[in-house]
Residue, then its C-alpha position, 0 to 999 in steps of 0.5 A: m778376629e785378630l791375633n792380637e785381639r785374641i791375645l788381649h781377650y785370653l789375657n783379660n781372664v788371666d793375670t799372666v801368660d807365657t807366650l809358648k802357652l799361647a802358641s799352643e792354645f791358638n795353634e800358631d807359630h810362636q814367632k807370629i805370637v811374638g810379633a802380635v805381642k810386640s805390636i800391642e805392647a808398643l801401645d802400652m796395652v800389655k807388658s811382657d818380661a823376657v824368660k828363657s827355658t830349656k828343653w831336650e829334643l831329638t836330633e835327626e839321628g835320634q828321630l831314626v833311632a826312635e823310629k826304627g831302633s837303636h844301632e845296638a838293636i838293629l845289629f842284634r836283630c841282624i845276627p842269625e841263630n848260628g852267628i855270622a862272621q864279625a867282618d861280614l856283620m860290620k860290612t853290612v849293618p849300618n852304624a855297626k861300630v857304634g852298635f856292636s860296642k853298645a850290644m857288647s856292653s850290654g851283654w847281648i852278644c859275644i865273639d866265638k873264636s873256637g872255629g877259627a874265624p871269630l863269629v859273632k853270636r847272640k848271647v840272650d834270646n830276646i832284648q828290650d831297646t830301652v834307647q828307643d823306648h826313652l827317645n819315643e817318650i821324649k818325643k811325646g814330651i815325657d822326660n823322666l831320664q837320669d841326667n847320666i842316661r840323657n848326657d850319654y844320648k847327648k854324646r851319642k848325638l841322639l838328643q839336643e839341648i834347646t834354649v827356648k826364649s819366650f815372654i810372660l805377659s800381663k796387662g799394661p797401663q792402656f789395657a783394653t780388649t780392643i785396639k783403638k787406632l792411634e792417629t799419626d797426624l794432627t790435621s786442620e780439621m781436628l783443630q777446627t772441630g776440636s775432635w782431637k781432644q777425644l783422639q789418641f795420638k801415637p807418640y813420636n819416636f825421637d830415637a828412630l832413624g830417618q830415611p837414609p838418603e840416596c848416595g853416590h857410587l863410584h864407577p868401576l872406572l874411577k875405582v880401577r883409576s884410583e888403583f892405577r894412581e896408587i901404583f904410580l905414587e907407590m913407584g915414586f911417579s908424579e902426576m902430570p896435569t891433564n886438563m887441556y883436552v883441546e890441544s894444538s896439532f903442534w904438540n899433539f903431533d909435531a912435537l912428537f916427530q909425527p909427520q904432517q901427512h901421517p894418516a892419524r892427522d886426517a879428519h877420519d881419525t882425528f876430531f878437529v875443533s872449529s872454534p877456535a880452529t887454530t892457535t898461535d901460542f907456541p915458543m917460537d925457537y922450538l918450533e923452528r927447531v921442530k920445523k927443521v928436523h921434520s923438513e931438513g933433518g938434524y941431530g944425526s937424522q935426515g928427517y922426513r924431507y917435506d915442506w913443513k907448514i906452520e898452518e898444519a901445526q896451528k890446527n886445534l883438536l881433541r888430543t888423541h893421546t895424553t903423550a901431548v902433555s908429556a911433551r909438554m912436560l919434557y919441554k918444560l923439563a928441558q928449560q931448567t938450568e940443570f937437568t934432573p931425572q923425573k918420573y911422570f904418569s897421567i890418566d885422563k880421557v883422549f878422543r879419536n874419531e873411531t867407529l863405535d863397537a863392542t871394543h872401541l869408543a870415541e872417547f876413552h881414558q889413556v894411562e901413561g908412564v914417562v921416566a926421563g934419565r940420563g942413560l936409560g935404555l931398552a933394558d931399563l924399560i923392560s925393568v920398569l915394565d916388569a915392576f908396574f905390571k907385577r903390581l897389576g897382578f900380571d907376573k908373565l910378560q911378553f914383548k913384540p917389536a912395534y912402530n911408533p913415530y916418536t919411539e925406537p925401539s918400540m914394543e907392544i906388551f902382552a900378559y898372560h891373563t890366568g883368569l882368561g887363560k891366554w895372552i893379551e895385549i895390554g899396552n904399548s911402550g918405547v924409547f923416545r927418539p933423539e929427533m923428539l928430545l934434542p929439539m926440546g933442549l934436553p942433554e944428549d945423554v938424557n934418554v926417556i922411556a914411556w908406556g901407555l895402556s887404556l883404562e877401559r880394557p882392564t876395567m872390563i877384564k877386572y869386572g868381566l865385561n865383554n862390551i865396552r858399552d856395558l862400562v860407559g855410556p847410556k846402556v850402563d846398568l846402574q845396579m852394576v855400578q851400585a853393587n860392584p866392590i871396591c877395586r883391588l887388583d891382584k898383587 
């Protein structure tokens, strides 16, 4: 017979019953009884009223005392007839401090100081271990202790008071000794045969919550991107529009004073677009100044001294860096009647014809910061980088000289990562060259400092990933995306 039916049969012979008594009668766990009661209560077959009761139980220490004796009794039994040095007794007997105190107050032992070193001796020949006796009675369910004695055992952590929750059961409006299964659906067959008239249906629970809909989860890259963006905005930067994935070679390379024979402009390093393959939408006066500084020099530079071809500048490609966007924004800034200092940032995709491996992808995200102002130099760049990377949680920075076609001086940025315990390269930086800025029309005393880093590398460090293909691509574990917390870079 099912447990819930056994409960109904038992209740059929009595008016009320406590679930604790049922658990004892049926030799079942009380929680199992309560679960069965809830199921038949939902059918209105029984009614239940919650009640609370308290009882005293032995603690873990109390169980040991009930089994082996109280601390004072154990200490008494460890004292030989001729006595024992107090220091030796306290070292050899467990819980000696409590046992000694209780044995002394009970008059079982005494201290003999007549011979020099104090000796602990028995004061009586035999003892009655009432503590052990009391605890064994409680263990059997007999509780005749006075309140002061019970409270003393509670202070000694031998007893604990337990609150027990149970239910008083009585018959409900639909009481029966057998459970009739309620129908959950009204079918067309029931309507045709009329059988629905004799059936009982389970009532609808309009307060029940529906199935929660599947919701989307932010990818770790988006979480870290959001944190980077917040840092830039807190530092007073404005976000550049980066919605043009296809750029011309002019803005991607030539405007940045990158020569046309540079290896990065080869098809092995850059994705060129086949349709449309070229563009002619350029500010022609600016294009002529760029052509001149490349082929003949100018603004104090001798240039690269080669035959600059507009056909190379017209080629369309997938941008290899967001610095192409920075070049457009600086040119737009140069067209203002009066120059005003600006701080720009961008975080978006760039594309390079890389061999795929654990640390390289053909498309990734670049984080770039640009500051344009009068009289800016290397010291200003280091100061801004220090403020920026401190917000990312990197307090220790080192800089290594580097070469970039469009910055001079240029520096690679290294930071000490406390989690990894080593110095890691986290970005590149520099001061834009006059050959890049002056053809745009910016004043001669205006300098531009800039830095950039990838978004994927700090994300991999943040989430403990060693392979970039675990972060981007078809092998990404969706559970990793769902389970990872909101990004909070250490500040």
